[in-house]
Each structure stands twice: as C-alpha cells, then as structure tokens.
C-alpha positions in Angstrom: -33.7 -43.6 35.5 -30.9 -42.1 37.4 -28.3 -43.9 35.3 -30.0 -42.5 32.1 -29.9 -39.0 33.6 -26.3 -39.4 34.5 -25.4 -40.6 30.9 -27.4 -37.7 29.4 -25.5 -35.3 31.7 -22.2 -36.6 30.6 -23.2 -36.4 26.9 -24.4 -32.8 27.5 -21.1 -31.9 29.1 -19.1 -33.5 26.4 -21.0 -31.7 23.7 -20.5 -28.4 25.5 -16.8 -29.0 25.8 -16.5 -30.0 22.1 -18.4 -26.9 21.0 -16.3 -24.6 23.2 -13.1 -26.0 21.9 -14.2 -25.9 18.3 -15.2 -22.2 18.5 -12.0 -21.1 20.2 -9.5 -19.3 18.0 -6.2 -21.1 17.4 -3.1 -19.2 18.3 -2.6 -17.8 14.9 -3.3 -14.8 12.7 -3.9 -14.7 8.9 -2.5 -11.6 7.2 -3.1 -10.7 3.6 -0.7 -8.0 2.3 -0.1 -6.1 -0.9 3.3 -4.9 0.4 6.4 -6.2 -1.3 7.2 -9.5 0.2 10.9 -8.6 0.6 9.9 -5.8 3.0 6.8 -7.3 4.6 8.1 -10.8 5.4 10.8 -9.8 7.9 8.3 -7.7 9.8 5.8 -10.6 9.9 8.5 -12.9 11.1 9.4 -10.5 13.9 5.7 -10.3 14.8 5.5 -14.1 15.1 8.8 -14.3 17.2 7.9 -11.4 19.5 4.3 -12.2 20.2 4.3 -16.0 19.9 1.4 -15.8 17.5 1.8 -18.0 14.4 1.5 -15.7 11.4 0.1 -17.1 8.1 0.8 -14.6 5.3 -0.6 -14.3 1.8 1.3 -12.0 -0.5 0.4 -10.4 -3.8 2.5 -10.9 -6.9 4.5 -8.0 -8.3 2.4 -7.8 -11.5 -1.0 -7.8 -9.8 0.1 -5.6 -6.9 -2.8 -4.7 -4.5 -5.5 -6.3 -6.6 -4.9 -10.1 -6.1 -5.4 -10.2 -2.3 -8.1 -7.5 -2.5 -10.1 -9.6 -4.9 -9.6 -12.6 -2.7 -10.9 -10.7 0.3 -14.0 -9.7 -1.7 -14.6 -13.3 -2.8 -14.3 -14.5 0.7 -16.6 -11.9 2.2 -19.3 -14.4 3.2 -16.7 -16.7 4.8 -13.7 -14.7 5.9 -10.4 -16.6 5.9 -8.2 -13.5 6.7 -7.9 -11.5 9.9 -5.8 -8.5 8.9 -5.3 -6.8 5.6 -2.0 -4.9 5.4 -2.2 -2.6 2.3 0.4 -0.5 0.7 -2.1 2.3 0.3 -5.4 3.5 1.7 -7.4 2.9 -1.5 -7.8 -0.9 -1.1 -8.6 -0.4 2.6 -11.4 2.0 1.6 -12.8 -0.5 -0.9 -13.1 -3.0 1.9 -14.8 -0.5 4.1 -17.3 0.5 1.4 -18.1 -3.2 0.7 -18.6 -3.9 4.4 -15.7 -6.3 4.6 -13.7 -4.5 7.3 -14.8 -3.3 10.7 -13.7 -0.4 13.0 -10.7 -0.8 15.4 -9.3 2.0 17.3 -5.8 1.1 18.6 -4.2 2.9 21.5 -0.9 2.5 19.7 -2.2 4.9 17.0 -2.3 7.9 19.4 0.9 9.4 17.9 -0.3 9.1 14.3 -1.9 12.3 12.7 -5.6 12.0 12.3 -5.3 12.7 8.6 -3.8 9.2 8.2 -6.5 7.4 10.0 -9.9 6.6 8.6 -12.5 8.8 10.3 -14.6 5.7 11.0 -11.5 3.8 12.2 -11.8 1.1 9.5 -8.1 1.5 8.7 -5.0 3.1 10.3 -2.0 4.4 8.4 1.5 4.1 9.7 4.7 4.2 7.6 4.5 6.0 4.3 6.1 6.2 0.9 5.9 8.9 -1.6 5.6 8.9 -5.4 8.7 10.3 -6.9 10.5 10.6 -10.2 13.8 8.7 -10.6 16.2 9.7 -13.3 19.5 8.3 -14.7 22.2 10.9 -13.9 24.3 9.7 -16.8 21.5 10.4 -19.3 19.5 13.4 -18.0 21.3 16.8 -18.3 21.2 18.8 -15.0 19.1 21.5 -16.7 16.6 19.0 -18.0 15.6 17.3 -14.8 11.7 17.4 -14.6 10.1 19.2 -11.7 6.5 18.6 -12.5 4.3 15.9 -13.9 3.5 18.2 -16.8 7.2 18.2 -17.8 6.9 14.5 -18.7 4.8 15.3 -21.7 7.4 17.6 -23.3 8.9 16.7 -26.6 12.4 16.3 -25.1 11.2 13.4 -23.0 9.5 11.5 -25.9 10.0 7.8 -25.5 12.2 8.3 -22.5 9.7 8.1 -19.6 8.2 5.0 -18.0 5.3 4.4 -15.5 4.1 1.1 -14.1 0.8 -0.2 -15.4 -1.8 2.2 -13.9 -4.3 -0.6 -13.3 -2.3 -1.9 -10.4 -0.6 -0.9 -7.2 0.5 2.5 -6.1 0.5 3.7 -9.7 -3.3 3.3 -9.9 -3.6 5.2 -6.6 -1.4 7.9 -8.0 -3.4 8.3 -11.1 -6.7 8.5 -9.1 -5.1 11.2 -6.9 -4.1 13.1 -10.0 -7.6 13.0 -11.3 -8.9 14.2 -7.9 -6.3 17.0 -7.9 -6.5 18.2 -11.5 -10.1 17.3 -12.4 -11.1 14.7 -15.0 -10.5 16.9 -18.0 -7.0 18.0 -17.2 -6.0 14.5 -16.0 -7.2 12.9 -19.1 -5.4 15.4 -21.2 -2.2 14.7 -19.3 -2.5 10.9 -19.9 -3.3 11.6 -23.6 -0.2 13.8 -23.9 1.8 11.0 -22.2 0.6 8.5 -24.7 1.4 10.9 -27.6 4.9 11.3 -26.1 5.4 7.5 -26.3 5.4 6.8 -22.6 6.6 3.3 -21.7 4.3 1.1 -19.6 6.4 -1.0 -17.3 5.2 -4.2 -15.6 5.8 -2.8 -12.1 7.5 0.0 -10.1 10.4 -2.4 -9.8 10.6 -2.6 -13.5 10.6 1.2 -13.8 13.5 1.2 -11.3 15.4 -1.4 -13.3 14.9 0.3 -16.7 16.1 3.7 -15.3 19.0 2.1 -13.4 20.4 0.3 -16.5 20.0 3.3 -18.7 17.2 1.9 -20.9 15.2 5.1 -20.3 15.8 8.5 -18.9 13.4 8.6 -16.0 10.2 7.1 -14.5 7.6 7.4 -11.8 8.0 5.0 -8.9 7.9 4.8 -5.1 10.5 6.0 -2.6 11.3 2.5 -1.5 12.1 1.4 -5.0 14.2 4.5 -5.5 16.0 3.8 -2.3 16.8 0.3 -3.5 18.3 1.6 -6.7 20.6 3.9 -4.7 21.6 1.0 -2.4 22.4 -1.0 -5.5 24.8 1.7 -6.6 22.8 2.8 -9.6 23.4 6.3 -11.0 19.9 7.4 -10.0 18.6 10.8 -8.7 15.3 11.3 -7.0 12.8 14.2 -7.5 9.7 15.0 -5.5 7.6 16.3 -8.3 4.9 19.0 -7.9 6.7 21.1 -5.2 5.6 24.2 -7.1 2.1 23.0 -8.0 0.0 20.0 -6.7 2.6 18.5 -4.5 3.9 14.9 -4.2 1.6 12.0 -3.3 2.2 10.6 0.2 1.1 7.0 0.5 0.7 5.5 4.0 0.6 1.8 4.6 -2.7 0.8 6.2 -4.0 -2.0 8.3 -7.7 -3.1 8.4 -9.5 -5.6 10.7 -11.5 -8.0 8.7 -15.1 -8.3 9.8 -16.0 -11.6 11.4 -12.4 -12.7 11.1 -11.5 -16.1 12.5 -8.9 -14.8 15.0 -10.2 -11.4 16.1 -8.1 -11.1 19.3 -4.9 -12.0 17.6 -5.8 -9.7 14.7 -5.9 -6.7 17.0 -2.6 -7.7 18.6 -1.1 -7.9 15.1 -2.5 -4.5 14.1 -1.0 -3.0 17.3 2.4 -4.5 16.4 2.3 -3.3 12.8 1.5 0.4 13.6 4.0 0.6 16.5 6.9 3.0 16.4 9.2 0.0 16.5 7.8 -1.4 13.3 7.9 2.0 11.6 11.5 2.4 12.5 12.2 -1.1 11.0 10.5 -0.1 7.8 12.4 3.2 7.7 15.7 1.3 7.9 14.8 -1.5 5.5 13.0 0.4 2.7 13.3 4.1 3.6 9.6 4.5 4.5 8.8 7.6 6.4 7.3 7.1 9.9 4.0 8.8 10.7 4.1 8.5 14.4 5.7 11.4 16.3 8.9 10.7 18.1 10.4 8.2 15.6 13.9 9.2 14.8 14.4 9.2 11.0 17.5 7.3 9.9 20.0 9.0 7.7 19.0 8.9 4.1 15.2 8.7 4.8 13.2 11.6 3.7 11.2 13.6 6.3 7.6 14.6 5.6 8.4 18.0 7.1 10.5 18.8 4.0 8.0 17.7 1.4 5.0 19.5 0.0 2.3 16.8 0.1 -0.6 16.5 -2.4 -3.8 17.2 -0.6 -5.7 14.0 -0.9 -9.2 12.9 0.3 -8.6 9.2 0.5 -12.3 8.4 0.5 -12.9 10.4 -2.7 -9.7 9.1 -4.3 -10.9 5.5 -3.7 -14.2 6.2 -5.4 -12.4 8.0 -8.2 -10.2 5.0 -8.8 -13.3 2.8 -9.3 -14.8 5.5 -11.6 -11.8 5.6 -14.0 -11.1 1.9 -14.2 -12.6 1.4 -17.6 -10.9 4.6 -18.9 -7.6 3.3 -17.7 -8.1 -0.1 -19.2 -8.7 1.5 -22.6 -5.7 3.8 -22.1 -3.4 0.9 -21.4 -4.8 -1.3 -24.2 -4.4 1.6 -26.7 -0.9 2.3 -25.5 0.4 -1.3 -25.7 
C-alpha cells in the first residue's frame, strides 16, 4: 500500500510540475502593428536587444494599412495570439476597446504624457505623434496658389492635381472621420463630393501620394508628416503645409499601444508597452521619421515640428472611432464611384 501511495505521490508531483511549466509564459512578446515596418522594426529590434525579450512582430501591408492586423485581432478574440497592439492611430485601439479585446493598463512611464492622449479608461496610451499635412511640389505650385485649407482643394485651379490615399484605410480613414466629426456629416459629404467633382486622384497609400507629388505627377496631396519628411530627406522639391490653421486645425495622430485581453505573455506585454511609450523611444521616432514626442522633456531634433506651434484639430477619439464605423459604407461607395 505504501508503495502505491508513493507512486501516486510521484505522479501527482509530476503532473503538477508539467502543468506549471505548460502555463508559464515563454520569454517572448507578440506585437501586431499597423506602423510602417521601416520605422517600427528598428524600435522592436532595440526592444528585444535592450530587454532580452524575444519580439515576434506582425506587420500590416501598405495597401491594407491598419485594417489587416486589426481584423486578425478581432478574428482571434476568443483565442488571443497577440500581446500588444501598436497602432498608428487611436481609432483602431478604440475599436478593440469597444469589442472587449483590449484591457486597461496604466503605465508609470506615461506620467509625462498629456491626459488628452490617453484613453480615459486606460485601454490605450498615446506616445509619438504625426500630423496630417499637405505636401506640394514647389516646381509646380505657384507661391500664391499654395492651399491653406481643406476647402481650397475643391477649387477649379486644383482640378485633377490633388491626391489622397484610399480613405478606407490607414490614417486617411481616421482623417476623414475626424473631418466628419469637425464639420458635421452634411458639410463633410459636400466636401468629398466637391473633391470627386474636382477629379481628385485616389492613391494606393500615403507613400504613393508622396511619390506622385515628389516626381511631379500631381501638384499636391494629403499625407502624414513622416512621409513628408521622407520626401524632404530624399531631396524632392516638396513643401509642407499644416492645413486649417485659420479654421478647423490640423489633425494630430498619436501612436497608441494596447494590452490585449488574456494575452499569452501579459508580463512581457506590459514591459513592451513601457518601452514603447518611453521618452527614449519617442526620441528615436523623432529622429527616424520626424514624429512629434508627446512626453514632456523630450528635446525635439532639428527639422521636427513642435506641437506648440501647430493649431490642432479638436478631436474626441471615442466619437471619431464610432464615426469611422458609421461612414464606412458611404466611403466605400465614394471610392467605387471615384475609381
């Protein structure tokens, strides 16, 4: 009997050790991101090197920016494979929150970030930011014809000479939703209708807008400050305008990080979030792609715009996220009828 009890004891201990080992998180973190791989990948490599945590990254494609990994997260909701979602804007982060896919995390590292750029329920934290700007070809646009407002783009003189990225994806979709929130549905739809009547060109991406303006295919186009900065680095004859400084302002787009609910590697996920929102990471993003730091005390490198000098569009990120979902069908029809 004692021998049987002893064997049973060993089996019990073995089972306990097996279950304990099988439920422990491996020393890794899985990060899905909609941020351009050329900018995100070096940061994630530094994260791995400096923390010792193996980083497994999943990137979006340029054409389906912000929607590919988002849809994957939604599909995996019942069995999460991702730990952290690094989004190029707050809209996707809010979608995850509304669908119960993310969970709150309040990082001490976020203390220097304005509350305006942090979800009030702490489901996401903003850190570095871009802005939506107009870039124009200096060799094509006369100095007295440089647009200063979104409404200028519908004028006859810009017919067939303006481009925007597909508004169903990426920061362009966020921008359009913010415009709807700022102007109201009626005025926003009229603006889009007037753009269509003015033969606006729908590019495949913000990078495509940058390329077309840089090579002189079109006069100007809407894009992000990081793409605009790349054009300048490449030596293109490109100028940058923050539209709306005398009306609704320019859209500021913070990066956001979200902790995925029931993620496989929760402890490492929080370490990764702390790293991404740190001042050091924000400085790296400022240097690599001219993103504007949100934390106080980060010295802005030469050539990087400061938020202190830009009139920002007043955006309620929760409302803008909901507005984006509301106008999806309208935008699909607008794109189809414009192609």
